VMD Tcl script that builds the backbone (N, CA, C; Angstrom):
set m [mol new atoms 372]
animate dup $m
set s [atomselect $m all]
$s set {name element resname resid chain x y z} {
  {N N MET 1 A -20.195 9.073 19.540}
  {CA C MET 1 A -20.544 7.801 19.239}
  {C C MET 1 A -20.301 7.586 17.601}
  {N N PHE 2 A -20.565 8.895 17.147}
  {CA C PHE 2 A -20.423 8.979 15.737}
  {C C PHE 2 A -18.632 8.444 15.104}
  {N N ASP 3 A -17.959 9.108 16.187}
  {CA C ASP 3 A -16.397 8.822 15.720}
  {C C ASP 3 A -16.132 7.083 15.737}
  {N N ILE 4 A -16.595 6.682 16.598}
  {CA C ILE 4 A -16.565 4.994 16.830}
  {C C ILE 4 A -16.740 4.602 15.268}
  {N N PHE 5 A -17.831 5.052 14.997}
  {CA C PHE 5 A -18.594 4.716 13.277}
  {C C PHE 5 A -17.329 4.804 12.393}
  {N N LEU 6 A -16.969 6.457 12.227}
  {CA C LEU 6 A -15.585 6.696 11.568}
  {C C LEU 6 A -14.535 5.903 11.580}
  {N N ILE 7 A -14.249 5.417 12.506}
  {CA C ILE 7 A -12.827 4.383 13.105}
  {C C ILE 7 A -13.149 3.123 12.604}
  {N N ALA 8 A -14.324 2.950 12.832}
  {CA C ALA 8 A -14.576 1.460 12.398}
  {C C ALA 8 A -14.601 1.338 10.659}
  {N N GLY 9 A -15.647 2.301 10.121}
  {CA C GLY 9 A -15.370 2.043 8.803}
  {C C GLY 9 A -14.181 2.338 8.036}
  {N N GLY 10 A -13.185 3.319 8.635}
  {CA C GLY 10 A -11.953 3.400 8.045}
  {C C GLY 10 A -11.030 2.139 8.314}
  {N N GLY 11 A -11.325 1.150 9.392}
  {CA C GLY 11 A -10.554 0.166 9.860}
  {C C GLY 11 A -10.945 -1.034 9.165}
  {N N ALA 12 A -12.220 -1.089 8.724}
  {CA C ALA 12 A -12.662 -1.968 7.576}
  {C C ALA 12 A -11.844 -2.121 5.968}
  {N N VAL 13 A -12.023 -0.497 5.662}
  {CA C VAL 13 A -11.244 -0.217 4.284}
  {C C VAL 13 A -9.976 -0.987 4.659}
  {N N GLY 14 A -9.234 -0.421 6.007}
  {CA C GLY 14 A -7.800 -0.343 5.840}
  {C C GLY 14 A -7.418 -1.958 6.011}
  {N N ALA 15 A -8.359 -2.766 6.712}
  {CA C ALA 15 A -8.060 -4.166 7.096}
  {C C ALA 15 A -7.908 -4.939 5.278}
  {N N VAL 16 A -9.107 -4.762 5.063}
  {CA C VAL 16 A -9.116 -5.276 3.619}
  {C C VAL 16 A -8.072 -5.009 2.598}
  {N N LEU 17 A -8.084 -3.735 2.240}
  {CA C LEU 17 A -6.847 -3.174 1.577}
  {C C LEU 17 A -5.303 -4.060 2.259}
  {N N ARG 18 A -5.381 -4.310 3.290}
  {CA C ARG 18 A -3.936 -4.816 3.936}
  {C C ARG 18 A -3.910 -6.215 3.264}
  {N N VAL 19 A -5.017 -6.744 3.511}
  {CA C VAL 19 A -4.987 -8.227 2.978}
  {C C VAL 19 A -4.883 -8.429 1.431}
  {N N LEU 20 A -5.626 -7.978 0.812}
  {CA C LEU 20 A -5.536 -7.669 -0.501}
  {C C LEU 20 A -4.383 -7.336 -1.072}
  {N N LEU 21 A -3.289 -6.203 -0.585}
  {CA C LEU 21 A -2.181 -5.867 -1.180}
  {C C LEU 21 A -0.987 -6.857 -0.707}
  {N N SER 22 A -1.101 -7.433 0.430}
  {CA C SER 22 A -0.182 -8.439 1.101}
  {C C SER 22 A -0.355 -9.723 0.498}
  {N N THR 23 A -1.426 -10.152 0.090}
  {CA C THR 23 A -1.442 -11.423 -0.408}
  {C C THR 23 A -1.175 -11.299 -1.782}
  {N N ARG 24 A -1.316 -10.487 -2.536}
  {CA C ARG 24 A -0.771 -10.820 -3.953}
  {C C ARG 24 A 0.383 -10.226 -4.381}
  {N N LEU 25 A 1.372 -9.785 -3.237}
  {CA C LEU 25 A 2.444 -9.445 -3.537}
  {C C LEU 25 A 3.572 -10.764 -3.467}
  {N N GLY 26 A 4.198 -11.147 -4.439}
  {CA C GLY 26 A 5.263 -11.776 -3.901}
  {C C GLY 26 A 6.783 -11.555 -4.359}
  {N N GLY 27 A 7.730 -12.101 -4.360}
  {CA C GLY 27 A 8.570 -11.894 -4.854}
  {C C GLY 27 A 9.845 -12.424 -3.577}
  {N N VAL 28 A 11.197 -12.107 -4.510}
  {CA C VAL 28 A 12.600 -12.663 -3.660}
  {C C VAL 28 A 12.657 -12.306 -2.180}
  {N N PHE 29 A 11.972 -10.757 -2.258}
  {CA C PHE 29 A 12.204 -10.214 -0.670}
  {C C PHE 29 A 11.328 -11.115 0.167}
  {N N PRO 30 A 11.488 -11.864 1.567}
  {CA C PRO 30 A 10.712 -12.166 2.143}
  {C C PRO 30 A 9.589 -11.295 2.863}
  {N N TYR 31 A 8.401 -11.724 2.553}
  {CA C TYR 31 A 7.133 -11.335 3.400}
  {C C TYR 31 A 7.284 -9.635 2.519}
  {N N MET 32 A 7.111 -9.677 1.442}
  {CA C MET 32 A 7.521 -8.717 0.573}
  {C C MET 32 A 6.237 -7.748 0.516}
  {N N GLY 33 A 4.862 -8.618 0.812}
  {CA C GLY 33 A 3.445 -8.098 0.948}
  {C C GLY 33 A 3.365 -7.246 2.433}
  {N N THR 34 A 4.026 -7.790 3.255}
  {CA C THR 34 A 3.859 -6.988 4.526}
  {C C THR 34 A 5.002 -5.862 4.691}
  {N N PHE 35 A 5.879 -6.255 4.063}
  {CA C PHE 35 A 7.054 -5.036 3.518}
  {C C PHE 35 A 6.460 -3.878 2.808}
  {N N ALA 36 A 5.811 -4.120 1.633}
  {CA C ALA 36 A 5.382 -3.461 0.817}
  {C C ALA 36 A 4.026 -2.254 1.464}
  {N N VAL 37 A 3.181 -3.103 2.356}
  {CA C VAL 37 A 2.135 -2.574 3.058}
  {C C VAL 37 A 2.449 -1.386 4.194}
  {N N ASN 38 A 3.734 -2.032 4.832}
  {CA C ASN 38 A 4.191 -1.056 6.076}
  {C C ASN 38 A 5.023 0.296 5.195}
  {N N VAL 39 A 5.739 0.014 4.662}
  {CA C VAL 39 A 6.118 1.200 3.552}
  {C C VAL 39 A 5.172 2.105 2.810}
  {N N LEU 40 A 4.357 1.707 2.312}
  {CA C LEU 40 A 2.990 2.087 1.905}
  {C C LEU 40 A 2.083 2.932 2.654}
  {N N GLY 41 A 2.046 2.321 3.841}
  {CA C GLY 41 A 1.367 2.851 5.194}
  {C C GLY 41 A 2.054 3.934 5.834}
  {N N CYS 42 A 3.688 4.149 5.681}
  {CA C CYS 42 A 4.565 4.994 6.086}
  {C C CYS 42 A 4.453 6.299 5.357}
  {N N LEU 43 A 4.246 5.900 4.157}
  {CA C LEU 43 A 4.355 6.921 2.988}
  {C C LEU 43 A 2.716 7.404 3.393}
  {N N SER 44 A 1.734 6.965 3.283}
  {CA C SER 44 A 0.163 7.614 3.256}
  {C C SER 44 A 0.290 8.273 4.577}
  {N N ILE 45 A 0.829 7.632 5.936}
  {CA C ILE 45 A 0.689 8.517 6.916}
  {C C ILE 45 A 1.159 9.788 7.233}
  {N N GLY 46 A 2.751 9.940 6.361}
  {CA C GLY 46 A 3.380 11.002 6.239}
  {C C GLY 46 A 2.604 12.185 5.526}
  {N N ALA 47 A 2.076 11.657 4.745}
  {CA C ALA 47 A 1.286 12.506 3.848}
  {C C ALA 47 A -0.006 13.106 4.057}
  {N N CYS 48 A -0.680 12.147 4.871}
  {CA C CYS 48 A -1.944 12.504 5.512}
  {C C CYS 48 A -1.543 13.918 7.109}
  {N N TRP 49 A -0.417 13.316 7.454}
  {CA C TRP 49 A -0.366 14.425 8.725}
  {C C TRP 49 A 0.200 15.622 8.354}
  {N N ALA 50 A 0.920 15.479 7.011}
  {CA C ALA 50 A 1.259 16.692 6.298}
  {C C ALA 50 A 0.201 17.590 5.760}
  {N N TYR 51 A -0.389 16.837 5.168}
  {CA C TYR 51 A -1.690 17.424 4.784}
  {C C TYR 51 A -2.487 18.355 5.728}
  {N N ALA 52 A -2.836 17.529 7.200}
  {CA C ALA 52 A -3.552 17.818 7.810}
  {C C ALA 52 A -3.335 18.930 8.775}
  {N N GLU 53 A -1.956 19.059 8.716}
  {CA C GLU 53 A -1.315 19.948 9.504}
  {C C GLU 53 A -1.130 21.247 8.298}
  {N N GLN 54 A -1.113 21.193 6.907}
  {CA C GLN 54 A -1.088 22.404 6.702}
  {C C GLN 54 A -2.420 22.874 6.011}
  {N N LYS 55 A -3.066 22.268 5.630}
  {CA C LYS 55 A -4.779 22.824 5.368}
  {C C LYS 55 A -5.656 22.330 6.084}
  {N N GLY 56 A -5.450 21.645 7.502}
  {CA C GLY 56 A -6.541 21.520 8.420}
  {C C GLY 56 A -7.469 20.441 7.865}
  {N N LEU 57 A -7.059 19.392 7.567}
  {CA C LEU 57 A -7.986 18.233 7.304}
  {C C LEU 57 A -8.914 18.019 8.814}
  {N N PRO 58 A -10.509 17.835 8.501}
  {CA C PRO 58 A -11.261 17.775 9.637}
  {C C PRO 58 A -11.046 16.396 10.357}
  {N N VAL 59 A -11.475 16.511 11.596}
  {CA C VAL 59 A -11.296 15.543 12.647}
  {C C VAL 59 A -12.033 14.399 11.980}
  {N N GLU 60 A -13.013 14.539 11.423}
  {CA C GLU 60 A -13.747 13.484 10.749}
  {C C GLU 60 A -12.799 12.406 9.949}
  {N N TRP 61 A -12.149 13.361 8.851}
  {CA C TRP 61 A -11.418 12.394 8.095}
  {C C TRP 61 A -10.253 11.671 8.895}
  {N N ARG 62 A -9.553 12.531 9.751}
  {CA C ARG 62 A -8.319 11.957 10.207}
  {C C ARG 62 A -8.855 10.619 10.992}
  {N N LEU 63 A -9.954 10.685 11.787}
  {CA C LEU 63 A -10.395 9.777 12.473}
  {C C LEU 63 A -10.512 8.256 11.376}
  {N N PHE 64 A -11.157 8.984 10.247}
  {CA C PHE 64 A -11.807 7.691 9.184}
  {C C PHE 64 A -10.097 7.160 8.365}
  {N N LEU 65 A -9.385 8.396 8.023}
  {CA C LEU 65 A -8.108 7.843 7.199}
  {C C LEU 65 A -7.349 7.608 8.238}
  {N N VAL 66 A -6.864 8.076 9.209}
  {CA C VAL 66 A -5.424 7.686 9.981}
  {C C VAL 66 A -5.644 6.797 11.170}
  {N N SER 67 A -6.861 6.886 12.069}
  {CA C SER 67 A -7.049 6.191 13.021}
  {C C SER 67 A -7.552 4.740 12.413}
  {N N GLY 68 A -8.514 4.917 11.688}
  {CA C GLY 68 A -9.333 3.648 11.040}
  {C C GLY 68 A -8.511 2.987 10.285}
  {N N GLY 69 A -8.553 3.826 8.919}
  {CA C GLY 69 A -7.765 3.187 7.515}
  {C C GLY 69 A -6.394 2.902 7.992}
  {N N LEU 70 A -5.584 3.644 8.466}
  {CA C LEU 70 A -4.116 3.421 8.445}
  {C C LEU 70 A -3.715 2.540 9.415}
  {N N GLY 71 A -4.814 2.641 10.462}
  {CA C GLY 71 A -4.324 1.969 11.903}
  {C C GLY 71 A -4.397 0.463 11.586}
  {N N ALA 72 A -5.727 0.034 10.644}
  {CA C ALA 72 A -6.040 -1.403 10.375}
  {C C ALA 72 A -4.993 -1.642 9.266}
  {N N PHE 73 A -4.545 -0.948 8.214}
  {CA C PHE 73 A -3.758 -1.039 7.186}
  {C C PHE 73 A -2.332 -1.582 7.677}
  {N N THR 74 A -1.950 -0.876 8.698}
  {CA C THR 74 A -0.418 -1.138 9.091}
  {C C THR 74 A -0.367 0.015 10.583}
  {N N THR 75 A -0.110 -0.780 11.427}
  {CA C THR 75 A 0.222 0.062 12.843}
  {C C THR 75 A 1.914 0.492 12.586}
  {N N PHE 76 A 2.444 0.025 11.784}
  {CA C PHE 76 A 3.751 0.365 11.519}
  {C C PHE 76 A 3.938 2.229 11.054}
  {N N SER 77 A 2.943 2.446 10.546}
  {CA C SER 77 A 2.706 3.617 9.658}
  {C C SER 77 A 2.492 4.663 10.936}
  {N N THR 78 A 1.795 4.321 12.166}
  {CA C THR 78 A 1.894 5.146 13.348}
  {C C THR 78 A 3.147 5.089 13.959}
  {N N TYR 79 A 3.856 3.745 14.146}
  {CA C TYR 79 A 5.214 3.790 14.622}
  {C C TYR 79 A 6.280 4.878 14.034}
  {N N GLY 80 A 6.136 4.942 12.437}
  {CA C GLY 80 A 6.734 5.617 11.684}
  {C C GLY 80 A 6.319 6.938 12.357}
  {N N LEU 81 A 5.511 7.440 12.080}
  {CA C LEU 81 A 5.064 8.691 12.682}
  {C C LEU 81 A 5.574 9.057 14.185}
  {N N ASP 82 A 5.070 8.448 14.907}
  {CA C ASP 82 A 5.444 8.611 16.185}
  {C C ASP 82 A 7.175 8.964 16.125}
  {N N THR 83 A 7.910 8.035 15.586}
  {CA C THR 83 A 9.167 8.322 15.531}
  {C C THR 83 A 9.705 9.436 14.754}
  {N N PHE 84 A 8.977 9.900 13.903}
  {CA C PHE 84 A 9.439 10.980 13.057}
  {C C PHE 84 A 9.261 12.369 14.172}
  {N N ARG 85 A 7.709 12.591 14.474}
  {CA C ARG 85 A 7.651 13.782 15.658}
  {C C ARG 85 A 8.401 13.529 16.800}
  {N N LEU 86 A 8.419 12.546 17.327}
  {CA C LEU 86 A 9.867 12.689 18.539}
  {C C LEU 86 A 11.057 13.423 17.792}
  {N N ALA 87 A 11.484 13.479 16.678}
  {CA C ALA 87 A 12.759 13.562 16.242}
  {C C ALA 87 A 12.609 15.128 15.412}
  {N N GLN 88 A 11.391 15.104 15.341}
  {CA C GLN 88 A 11.309 16.930 14.847}
  {C C GLN 88 A 11.065 17.710 16.073}
  {N N GLU 89 A 10.656 17.216 17.195}
  {CA C GLU 89 A 10.743 17.810 18.581}
  {C C GLU 89 A 11.890 18.172 19.150}
  {N N GLY 90 A 13.007 17.316 18.581}
  {CA C GLY 90 A 14.118 17.644 19.126}
  {C C GLY 90 A 14.292 16.220 20.200}
  {N N GLU 91 A 13.602 15.374 20.046}
  {CA C GLU 91 A 13.859 14.330 20.863}
  {C C GLU 91 A 14.473 13.160 20.405}
  {N N GLN 92 A 16.021 13.612 19.770}
  {CA C GLN 92 A 16.210 12.369 18.934}
  {C C GLN 92 A 16.541 11.192 19.999}
  {N N LEU 93 A 17.392 11.264 20.862}
  {CA C LEU 93 A 17.479 10.148 21.769}
  {C C LEU 93 A 15.984 9.271 22.171}
  {N N LYS 94 A 15.112 10.087 22.591}
  {CA C LYS 94 A 13.821 9.404 22.730}
  {C C LYS 94 A 13.485 8.586 21.377}
  {N N ALA 95 A 13.281 9.121 20.198}
  {CA C ALA 95 A 13.156 8.654 19.089}
  {C C ALA 95 A 14.102 7.380 18.768}
  {N N VAL 96 A 15.437 7.517 18.843}
  {CA C VAL 96 A 16.403 6.283 18.896}
  {C C VAL 96 A 16.017 5.140 19.606}
  {N N LEU 97 A 15.817 5.620 20.892}
  {CA C LEU 97 A 15.328 4.574 21.890}
  {C C LEU 97 A 14.052 3.753 21.689}
  {N N TYR 98 A 12.797 4.645 21.298}
  {CA C TYR 98 A 11.722 4.277 20.819}
  {C C TYR 98 A 11.564 3.242 19.450}
  {N N MET 99 A 12.594 3.375 18.453}
  {CA C MET 99 A 12.751 2.390 17.504}
  {C C MET 99 A 13.189 0.901 17.867}
  {N N LEU 100 A 14.449 1.373 18.723}
  {CA C LEU 100 A 15.258 0.096 19.337}
  {C C LEU 100 A 14.318 -0.477 20.290}
  {N N GLY 101 A 13.911 0.185 21.182}
  {CA C GLY 101 A 12.900 -0.559 22.103}
  {C C GLY 101 A 11.624 -1.667 21.511}
  {N N THR 102 A 10.950 -0.764 20.235}
  {CA C THR 102 A 9.863 -1.183 19.637}
  {C C THR 102 A 10.505 -2.495 18.858}
  {N N ASN 103 A 11.496 -1.988 18.556}
  {CA C ASN 103 A 11.972 -3.468 17.517}
  {C C ASN 103 A 12.383 -4.867 18.447}
  {N N ILE 104 A 13.490 -4.392 19.213}
  {CA C ILE 104 A 14.167 -5.299 19.960}
  {C C ILE 104 A 12.746 -6.006 20.941}
  {N N ILE 105 A 12.119 -5.082 21.731}
  {CA C ILE 105 A 11.269 -5.749 22.546}
  {C C ILE 105 A 9.887 -6.229 21.737}
  {N N GLY 106 A 9.824 -5.718 20.643}
  {CA C GLY 106 A 8.642 -6.159 19.770}
  {C C GLY 106 A 8.803 -7.997 19.359}
  {N N VAL 107 A 10.026 -7.731 18.999}
  {CA C VAL 107 A 10.410 -9.130 17.951}
  {C C VAL 107 A 10.688 -10.155 19.594}
  {N N GLY 108 A 11.333 -9.811 20.750}
  {CA C GLY 108 A 11.588 -10.366 21.906}
  {C C GLY 108 A 10.265 -11.178 22.553}
  {N N CYS 109 A 9.186 -10.264 22.322}
  {CA C CYS 109 A 7.705 -10.738 22.785}
  {C C CYS 109 A 7.347 -11.815 21.861}
  {N N VAL 110 A 7.646 -11.839 20.546}
  {CA C VAL 110 A 7.018 -12.637 19.874}
  {C C VAL 110 A 7.891 -13.877 19.834}
  {N N VAL 111 A 9.007 -13.995 20.120}
  {CA C VAL 111 A 9.769 -15.175 20.549}
  {C C VAL 111 A 9.332 -15.783 22.005}
  {N N LEU 112 A 9.349 -15.091 22.944}
  {CA C LEU 112 A 8.375 -15.342 24.155}
  {C C LEU 112 A 7.034 -15.631 24.318}
  {N N GLY 113 A 6.246 -15.251 23.312}
  {CA C GLY 113 A 4.951 -16.110 22.818}
  {C C GLY 113 A 4.847 -17.171 22.417}
  {N N VAL 114 A 5.655 -17.410 21.375}
  {CA C VAL 114 A 6.084 -18.721 20.730}
  {C C VAL 114 A 6.236 -19.890 21.530}
  {N N TYR 115 A 7.194 -19.557 22.301}
  {CA C TYR 115 A 8.006 -20.480 23.691}
  {C C TYR 115 A 6.963 -20.947 24.747}
  {N N VAL 116 A 6.135 -20.125 25.060}
  {CA C VAL 116 A 4.846 -19.895 26.184}
  {C C VAL 116 A 3.920 -20.954 25.360}
  {N N VAL 117 A 3.701 -20.831 24.393}
  {CA C VAL 117 A 2.627 -21.610 23.746}
  {C C VAL 117 A 2.871 -22.629 23.689}
  {N N ASN 118 A 4.503 -23.105 22.979}
  {CA C ASN 118 A 4.943 -24.396 22.787}
  {C C ASN 118 A 5.214 -25.237 23.929}
  {N N LYS 119 A 5.573 -24.488 25.161}
  {CA C LYS 119 A 5.737 -24.903 26.447}
  {C C LYS 119 A 4.604 -25.272 26.840}
  {N N LEU 120 A 3.313 -24.741 26.775}
  {CA C LEU 120 A 2.185 -25.048 27.247}
  {C C LEU 120 A 1.570 -26.275 26.659}
  {N N CYS 121 A 1.947 -26.220 25.121}
  {CA C CYS 121 A 1.360 -27.685 24.591}
  {C C CYS 121 A 2.022 -28.723 24.586}
  {N N GLY 122 A 3.311 -28.628 24.971}
  {CA C GLY 122 A 4.126 -29.855 25.102}
  {C C GLY 122 A 5.083 -29.867 24.073}
  {N N ASN 123 A 5.280 -28.678 23.335}
  {CA C ASN 123 A 6.482 -28.964 21.747}
  {C C ASN 123 A 7.561 -28.747 22.396}
  {N N ILE 124 A 8.036 -28.352 23.478}
  {CA C ILE 124 A 9.612 -28.128 23.757}
  {C C ILE 124 A 9.888 -29.097 24.679}
}
mol reanalyze $m
mol bondsrecalc $m
mol representation Tube
mol addrep $m
């Protein structure tokens, strides 16, 4: 049960940080805030994973920082780590398929979701 509180606490911190960072960044690049959060999240999860592997980060800190904090900050970081680990384990084809599938199917599902709601609401 304590694990849930660790994840929830980290999630609260990560979600607040995501909103603060993404809404305060602007620029010429579209969605700069989202881009920055995703890149920073990937850097952070890579550093946390490497530190955990080398120094043995306690499971409570992994739950708080990685599952909760970075999970709420950006799920893109988990996607990045999963892809890296597949490639590191010699599963390059799976890593490429995972990348392509996640991006193509993910964006396709956004389009489908918009289409379905527009159709149901009579906007098509």
